[in-house]
C-alpha positions in Angstrom: 77.1 108.7 149.5 75.3 111.7 148.4 77.3 115.0 148.5 75.0 116.8 150.9 74.5 113.9 153.0 74.2 115.1 156.8 74.0 118.8 156.0 71.5 121.3 156.9 70.5 123.9 154.6 68.5 127.1 154.8 66.9 128.1 151.7 64.8 131.5 151.4 62.1 132.0 148.8 61.7 128.3 148.4 58.0 128.2 147.9 58.4 128.1 143.9 60.3 128.8 141.0 64.4 128.8 141.4 64.0 128.8 145.4 62.2 125.4 145.1 64.3 124.1 142.3 67.5 124.7 144.6 65.8 123.2 148.1 64.9 120.1 145.9 68.5 119.9 144.3 69.8 119.9 148.0 67.3 117.4 149.2 68.1 115.1 146.5 71.8 115.0 147.3 70.8 114.3 151.0 70.6 117.8 152.8 67.9 118.4 155.5 66.4 121.5 154.3 64.4 124.4 156.0 62.3 126.0 153.6 61.1 129.6 153.8 58.3 131.5 151.8 55.8 134.2 152.4 53.0 131.8 151.2 52.5 128.7 153.6 50.7 126.9 150.9 53.6 127.1 148.5 56.0 126.0 151.7 54.0 123.1 152.0 54.2 122.1 148.4 57.9 122.3 148.3 58.2 120.5 151.8 56.1 117.3 150.5 58.3 117.3 147.5 61.4 117.4 149.4 60.1 114.5 151.6 59.1 112.6 148.5 62.7 112.6 147.7 63.2 110.7 151.0 65.0 113.8 152.5 63.9 115.5 155.7 62.6 119.1 155.6 61.2 121.7 157.9 59.2 125.0 157.2 59.7 128.4 158.2 57.0 130.5 156.9 57.4 134.6 157.1 58.4 137.5 155.2 62.6 137.8 155.2 62.3 141.7 155.5 60.7 141.5 159.0 62.8 142.3 161.9 63.5 139.3 163.8 63.3 136.8 160.9 66.9 136.0 160.6 66.8 134.7 164.2 63.7 132.8 163.5 65.1 131.2 160.5 68.5 130.2 162.1 66.6 128.8 165.1 64.3 126.8 162.9 67.8 124.8 161.7 69.3 124.4 165.0 66.0 123.6 166.5 64.7 121.0 164.2 68.3 119.5 162.8 70.9 120.7 165.4 73.2 122.4 163.0 73.7 124.7 160.0 76.0 124.0 157.0 74.4 125.8 154.0 72.7 129.1 153.7 71.2 130.3 150.4 70.0 133.7 150.3 67.3 133.6 147.3 64.4 135.5 148.3 63.6 138.4 146.3 61.4 140.0 143.5 61.8 142.9 140.9 59.5 146.0 141.4 60.5 148.1 138.3 60.3 151.6 137.1 62.5 154.2 135.6 64.1 156.5 137.7 61.9 159.5 137.4 59.0 157.5 138.3 60.3 155.4 141.2 59.1 156.1 144.5 61.2 155.9 148.0 58.9 153.1 148.7 60.0 151.0 145.8 63.7 151.9 146.3 63.8 150.8 149.9 61.7 147.7 149.5 64.3 146.4 147.0 67.3 147.2 149.4 65.0 145.5 152.1 64.5 142.3 150.7 67.8 142.0 148.6 70.5 143.8 151.1 69.1 144.0 154.6 67.1 140.5 154.7 70.3 138.6 153.8 72.5 140.7 156.0 70.3 140.0 159.0 70.1 136.2 158.2 73.8 135.9 158.1 74.2 138.1 161.3 71.9 135.7 163.3 73.8 132.8 161.8 77.3 133.9 162.8 76.9 133.0 166.5 76.1 129.2 165.8 78.6 129.2 163.1 81.3 130.6 165.2 80.7 128.3 168.0 80.3 125.0 165.8 84.0 126.0 163.9 85.4 126.7 167.4 84.2 123.3 168.5 85.3 121.3 165.3 88.7 122.9 165.5 89.4 121.8 169.2 88.5 118.3 167.9 91.0 118.7 164.9 88.3 118.6 162.2 87.9 120.6 159.3 84.0 121.2 158.3 83.4 123.3 155.2 80.1 125.5 155.2 78.7 127.3 152.5 76.9 130.4 151.7 75.6 131.2 148.2 73.9 134.8 147.8 71.5 135.2 144.7 72.3 138.2 142.6 71.4 138.9 139.0 73.0 140.2 135.6 71.3 143.4 136.4 73.2 143.8 139.6 76.7 143.2 137.7 75.8 145.6 134.6 72.9 147.4 135.4 69.5 147.3 133.4 67.1 150.2 132.2 64.1 150.5 134.3 65.6 148.5 137.5 67.7 150.9 139.3 66.3 149.9 142.6 66.7 145.9 141.9 69.9 146.4 140.4 71.0 148.2 143.5 70.1 145.8 146.0 71.4 142.7 143.8 74.8 144.8 143.1 75.1 145.0 147.0 75.1 141.4 147.2 78.2 141.0 145.4 79.9 143.4 148.0 78.4 141.7 151.0 79.5 138.2 149.4 83.4 139.5 148.9 83.4 140.9 152.4 81.8 138.0 154.2 84.4 135.5 152.4 87.1 137.5 154.0 85.4 137.5 157.9 84.4 133.8 157.6 87.3 132.3 155.7 88.7 131.6 159.3 85.8 129.4 160.2 86.1 127.5 156.8 83.2 129.2 155.3 83.0 129.5 151.6 80.9 132.5 150.8 80.0 133.0 147.0 77.4 134.6 144.8 75.5 133.5 141.8 74.1 136.0 139.2 71.2 134.9 137.0 70.5 135.9 133.6 67.2 135.2 132.1 65.7 132.5 133.9 62.0 131.1 133.3 59.7 131.8 136.2 56.5 133.7 136.9 58.5 136.9 137.3 59.8 136.4 133.7 57.0 134.7 132.0 55.7 136.2 128.7 53.0 138.7 128.9 49.7 137.6 127.1 47.3 140.5 127.4 47.0 142.0 130.9 50.2 142.2 133.2 50.5 139.6 135.8 50.7 140.3 139.4 52.0 139.3 142.5 50.7 140.5 146.2 53.9 141.1 148.1 52.9 142.6 151.5 50.3 145.3 151.0 51.6 145.9 147.5 50.5 144.3 144.0 53.7 144.0 142.0 53.6 143.7 138.3 55.2 140.7 136.9 56.2 139.3 133.4 58.1 140.4 130.3 56.6 141.5 126.6 57.1 138.6 124.4 59.2 140.7 121.9 61.6 141.5 124.8 62.0 138.0 125.6 62.7 137.2 122.0 65.3 139.9 121.7 67.0 138.7 124.9 67.0 135.1 123.6 68.8 136.3 120.3 71.5 137.8 122.7 72.2 134.7 124.8 74.9 132.6 123.2 73.1 129.3 124.0 69.8 130.8 122.5 67.3 130.8 125.5 66.4 131.4 129.1 67.5 128.8 131.7 65.2 126.7 133.6 64.8 126.9 137.3 66.5 123.4 137.6 69.6 124.8 135.6 69.7 127.9 137.9 69.6 125.6 140.9 72.4 123.5 139.5 74.6 126.6 139.6 73.8 127.3 143.1 74.5 123.2 143.9 77.9 123.6 142.4 78.9 126.3 145.1 77.5 123.8 147.7 79.5 120.8 147.1 82.8 119.8 148.5 84.6 120.4 145.2 83.9 124.0 146.2 86.0 124.0 149.4 88.9 126.2 147.8 86.4 129.0 146.1 85.3 131.8 148.4 84.5 135.3 147.2 83.6 134.6 143.8 80.4 135.6 141.6 79.3 132.9 139.1 77.3 134.2 136.1 74.8 131.7 135.3 73.3 133.5 132.0 73.8 130.7 129.1 76.9 132.8 128.0 75.4 136.4 128.2 77.7 139.1 129.4 76.0 142.7 129.0 
């Protein structure tokens, strides 16, 4: 039997990149996945791939930073599949600048997507999780659920030019360790994965003009200069950045039954790089 058989998973920011790889890995192992992203086209692409694996999926298009989204996301799982077992808070993006050039809008945007949005999703999930755990306890069952929050090596050690991003990602560590203490009574394992250099559109090498992504009303610059990628690869003990599939593997480890006695931890998936 597949390790995720019968489980219901929420994955935010699953339209492409690491989020899509996480959704597909969980689906491959039997999970029914609710897929979120801003871009409906990307959501449908991931959903099609999930179904191509013979798994069940549902879409939840929307901005994780919008008031009420947390309730919408959790409701999608409960309405479509009648349960909730795994929550992966993956949605996010960098909006970088050195501190003297950083606006209040930039700083708040990073807190909104990396701190406030995961908090709201988890708060919305607290009611169903408590009720399901209470019912299972009365029936003498022990069902373990999983929360995996996605952070970054920048959130652990800081990174020049990423004050806001690092602040948002660092807060996910505090939330993880706090919720692990609050939800242990419900048999929920709450952990965090902090990624190093993972090869996505956000970290692809710049060739000429800067790449951009439209997020809300803002056009955010993406990509890294080739010389910086080369320097980072030389610092990484494994000698390269990770793939989205390798990043998804780290999240998957913390969703398996083998992680039932692991909670409140931060797993650094960085190819051995420690800043």
